[in-house]
Backbone as a ProteinNet text record, in pm:
[ID]
protein_1_A
[PRIMARY]
MAKGQEEYFMDGVFYAVALLNRLHDNPVHAADVLKEAGMETVNCKDFDEFEKEQLRIINNEKGMQLTGL
[TERTIARY]
2227.8	2126.5	2108	2108.8	2094.1	1949.1	1932.7	1798.2	1740.6	1610.4	1539.5	1484.9	1430.1	1375.3	1266.6	1183.7	1074.6	1129.7	1236.5	1296.2	1360	1425.6	1483.7	1373.7	1263.5	1150.1	1096.3	1074.9	1021.8	1116.6	1245.9	1344.9	1333.7	1317.4	1305.9	1181.6	1072	946.9	963.3	1020.3	1037.1	1135.7	1241.5	1335.5	1266.6	1189	1118.4	1016.9	945.4	846.2	915.5	1029.2	1104.6	1150.3	1198.6	1238.6	1119.2	1007.7	886.1	850.6	852.4	816.3	921.4	1047	1154.6	1154.3	1131.3	1136.8	1009.7	894.4	766.7	685.7	736.8	670.5	520.7	490	350.7	332	326.6	314.7	184.9	79.9	-46.7	-27.9	35	57.3	154.7	257.7	354.9	286.5	201.5	128	33.9	-29.6	-119.9	-46.3	76.4	155.4	180.9	222.9	250.2	124	12.3	-112.8	-158.6	-147.2	-185.7	-98.9	26.9	119	106.2	18.3	0.3	117.5	185.9	307.5	291.1	170.2	147.5	176.6	208.2	235.4	373.6	463.4	596.9	682.4	767.1	865.8	987.1	1018.5	1122.5	1253.7	1274.6	1391	1524.1	1529.7	1655	1680.9	1591.8	1609.2	1712.4	1767.7	1861.5	1789.7	1867.3	1808.3	1740.4	1789.3	1723.8	1578.6	1555	1418.3	1338	1397.2	1325	1280	1365.1	1329.6	1201.5	1194.7	1077	957.6	983.6	874.6	808.3	881.5	820.5	713.9	741.4	645.5	526.1	554.3	450.3	362.9	423.2	352.1	242.9	244.5	140.5	11.3	15.3	-103.6	-202.6	-328.8	-436.8	-410.7	-422.9	-408.7	-268.3	-171.1	-31.8	0.5	68.3	104.9	244.2	338.2	474.9	535.6	622.1	689.5	840.1	914.6	1060.5	1124.2	1051.1	1104.2	1174.5
-2679.8	-2769	-2741.6	-2844.1	-2831.2	-2803.3	-2734	-2705.4	-2828.9	-2845.5	-2953.9	-2906.5	-2998.3	-2965.5	-2859	-2866.8	-2770	-2628.5	-2616.4	-2484.7	-2429.9	-2515.6	-2471.6	-2429.3	-2503.7	-2469	-2331.6	-2309.5	-2183.2	-2068.9	-2088.1	-1986.1	-1951.9	-2054.1	-2033.1	-1955.6	-1986.2	-1914.1	-1766.7	-1738.2	-1599.2	-1525.1	-1591.9	-1529.1	-1498.3	-1593.1	-1573.6	-1459.9	-1453	-1347.3	-1210.6	-1206	-1081.5	-1037.1	-1130.6	-1098	-1051.2	-1120.2	-1082.7	-937.5	-900.6	-764.3	-664.3	-699.3	-607.6	-583.2	-688.3	-676.4	-617.7	-645.7	-606.8	-509.8	-475.1	-377.6	-406	-529.4	-567.4	-642.8	-570.1	-636.1	-713.2	-676.7	-749.6	-893.8	-912.5	-1048	-1125.5	-1057.1	-1122.6	-1168.8	-1084.3	-1120.9	-1237.8	-1237	-1347.4	-1480.6	-1481.7	-1605.3	-1654.4	-1564.7	-1604.3	-1652.5	-1584.7	-1626	-1762.9	-1786.4	-1916.3	-2029.3	-1997.1	-2097	-2110	-2029.4	-2034.1	-1975	-1879.9	-1823.2	-1675.9	-1630.7	-1489.2	-1446.4	-1542.4	-1508.6	-1555.7	-1579.3	-1632.5	-1526	-1570.6	-1483	-1478.1	-1361.1	-1342.7	-1291.4	-1304.7	-1245.6	-1297.4	-1418.3	-1476.4	-1454.6	-1384.3	-1361.3	-1251.6	-1250.8	-1146.7	-1013.6	-906.4	-772.4	-756	-823.6	-816.7	-859.4	-975.5	-1023.7	-932.4	-893.4	-810.2	-678.1	-617.2	-489.8	-504.6	-610.2	-633	-680.9	-763.9	-816.9	-707.7	-603.3	-490	-424.7	-415.5	-358.8	-452.6	-580	-680.2	-692.7	-675.2	-691.9	-587	-480.1	-377.7	-417.5	-528.1	-572.5	-641.2	-638.2	-695.1	-843.4	-879.1	-1018.1	-1060.2	-973.3	-1008	-974.7	-1067.6	-1049.5	-1105.1	-1074.9	-1120.7	-1049.6	-1118.3	-1058.6	-1066.5	-998.7	-1004.5	-927	-830.9	-753	-627.9
2233.1	2180.3	2030.8	1951.5	1807.2	1770.2	1660.1	1611.3	1545.6	1563.1	1496.4	1362.5	1286.7	1154.7	1162.7	1264.5	1278.5	1298.5	1376.4	1399.6	1271.8	1194.5	1067.8	970.8	969.4	883.8	922.4	1051.5	1099.9	1064.4	1084.3	1048.1	899	816.5	672.4	633.9	699.5	672.2	707.3	823.6	864.1	773.5	730.7	638.2	505.4	454.1	327.5	337.3	448.1	467.6	477.8	545.9	555.3	416.3	335.5	198.1	115.5	128.1	56.1	84.6	211.2	246.6	199.5	213.7	173.4	22.7	-54.4	-200	-261	-198.5	-259	-174.2	-56	29.7	43.6	83.4	99.6	230.8	342.5	472.3	491.4	418.1	428.4	383.1	268.1	217.1	305	352.1	439.7	568.7	625.6	747.1	719.3	603.2	567	565.3	512.4	508.9	651.1	739.7	878.4	949	926.5	990.5	939.9	810.4	753.9	807.6	838.6	892.9	1044.8	1106.6	1251.7	1327.4	1266.7	1325.1	1362.3	1385	1411.5	1555	1641.9	1783	1829	1737.4	1768.9	1838.7	1931.3	1993.5	1900.6	1851.9	1750.8	1807.9	1936.7	2003.1	1948.6	1896.9	1849.8	1700.5	1631.9	1488.9	1464.3	1343.6	1302.8	1287.7	1289.5	1274.9	1139.6	1035.9	904.1	914.8	975.4	990	1081.9	1193.8	1290.7	1229.8	1148.9	1085.5	1003.5	925.3	841.6	924.8	1024.3	1106.6	1190.5	1225.8	1296.9	1209.4	1081.4	986.4	970.8	951.1	931.9	1056.1	1171.9	1299.1	1319.5	1241.8	1251.1	1181.3	1108.8	1036.5	1131.4	1095.1	1175.7	1206	1332.5	1374	1409.4	1385.5	1415.1	1559.9	1628	1768.2	1795.3	1706	1724.2	1845.2	1916.8	2032.7	2011.5	2097.4	2093.4	1980.3	1926.4	1815.2	1865.2
[MASK]
+++++++++++++++++++++++++++++++++++++++++++++++++++++++++++++++++++++

């Protein structure tokens, strides 16, 4: 099944947030971006290890409930 625009958008947001945290070491801001986008409870099981590594750090922030990491 092909990805829809919404899935590509979500993938892009998570990639950008992972880069933000990796480059600037600021999981609070990265978590804020995900929470504002309503993405704090997404199942991340299909993401690459690059994203998962950073999302594990971000997931420790208040209000984050990512799964599949």
